[in-house]
C-alpha positions in Angstrom: 33.4 -5.2 4.1 34.9 -3.5 6.4 34.3 -3.5 9.9 32.9 -0.1 11.8 36.3 1.9 13.5 33.6 1.8 16.4 31.8 -1.7 16.3 33.7 -3.0 19.4 32.9 -0.3 21.5 29.1 0.1 20.6 29.2 -4.0 21.5 30.4 -3.4 25.0 27.9 -0.8 26.5 25.0 -3.1 24.5 26.3 -5.8 26.2 27.0 -3.8 29.6 23.1 -2.5 29.1 21.8 -5.7 28.7 23.5 -6.8 31.7 21.8 -4.1 33.6 18.9 -4.9 35.9 15.9 -2.5 34.8 14.4 -0.6 37.3 10.6 0.8 37.2 10.0 4.2 37.4 6.9 6.2 37.1 6.1 8.7 34.4 5.6 12.2 35.4 5.9 13.5 31.9 8.7 15.3 30.9 9.8 18.4 32.6 7.8 21.8 31.8 10.2 24.8 30.4 8.9 27.8 29.1 10.6 27.1 25.5 8.1 23.9 25.9 4.3 26.0 26.7 2.3 25.6 23.7 0.6 28.8 22.2 -3.4 28.5 23.0 -4.6 28.0 19.1 -7.7 29.1 17.3 -9.5 26.4 16.3 -9.0 24.6 13.0 -10.6 25.5 9.8 -12.2 23.4 7.6 -9.4 23.7 5.0 -6.9 22.5 8.0 -5.5 18.8 6.6 -7.8 16.0 7.5 -6.7 14.0 10.8 -5.7 10.5 9.8 -9.2 9.7 12.1 -11.0 11.8 9.2 -9.0 10.4 6.4 -9.6 7.0 7.3 -13.6 7.3 7.0 -13.9 8.2 3.1 -17.5 6.4 2.1 -19.6 9.2 0.7 -16.6 9.3 -2.4 -16.5 5.8 -2.3 -20.2 5.9 -3.0 -20.1 8.2 -5.3 -17.3 6.6 -7.9 -19.7 3.4 -7.7 -22.0 5.1 -8.7 -20.4 7.1 -11.7 -19.5 3.5 -12.6 -22.5 1.8 -12.8 -23.3 4.8 -14.8 -20.7 4.2 -17.8 -21.2 0.7 -18.8 -17.9 0.7 -20.5 -15.9 0.5 -18.0 -18.1 -2.3 -15.5 -15.3 -5.0 -14.6 -14.2 -6.9 -11.4 -11.4 -7.8 -10.6 -11.1 -11.5 -9.8 -8.2 -14.0 -9.7 -7.9 -17.7 -11.5 -5.6 -20.1 -11.7 -5.0 -22.1 -14.8 -3.3 -25.6 -15.4 0.3 -24.6 -16.5 -0.7 -26.4 -20.0 -3.8 -23.7 -20.4 -1.5 -20.3 -19.4 1.1 -21.5 -22.3 -1.5 -21.8 -24.6 -2.9 -18.8 -23.4 1.4 -16.9 -23.7 1.3 -18.8 -26.9 -2.0 -16.9 -28.7 -1.2 -13.6 -26.8 2.4 -13.6 -28.5 1.0 -14.5 -31.6 -1.7 -12.1 -31.6 1.7 -9.2 -30.9 3.6 -10.1 -34.1 0.2 -9.7 -36.1 -0.4 -6.1 -34.6 2.5 -4.5 -33.1 0.5 -4.0 -29.8 1.1 -5.5 -26.8 -1.5 -8.3 -25.9 -2.0 -9.9 -22.6 -2.6 -13.2 -22.1 -5.8 -12.2 -20.1 -7.0 -10.5 -22.9 -7.2 -13.7 -25.1 -8.8 -15.1 -22.7 -11.3 -12.7 -22.2 -12.1 -12.7 -25.9 -12.7 -16.3 -25.2 -14.9 -16.5 -22.9 -17.2 -13.4 -24.5 -17.2 -16.5 -27.3 -18.2 -18.3 -25.8 -20.8 -17.3 -24.1 
């Protein structure tokens, strides 16, 4: 990779800045200029974008979605994490590959696992 032509100048400026002691200067705020004056605005309308705090509290929507999911039993699933032994997972992957060859559709090892669990119950 080619070296940037001004890399040495940047390096020397960084070394110089790191060797300069810091001085504590109280912050008084930015200087006020006529162009920096913010005009007073009317209160935001209800259709104004939500603030970050308001966006972090969508609890009512979540509960409504959860209630709707309880009414529809076709997709009432819960995510879980499994850690099967390597040999067992290999068996499920091979079974899924065999099923894919038979049906011509994509079948995952997890789908085979769920079928085996449902048959066992």
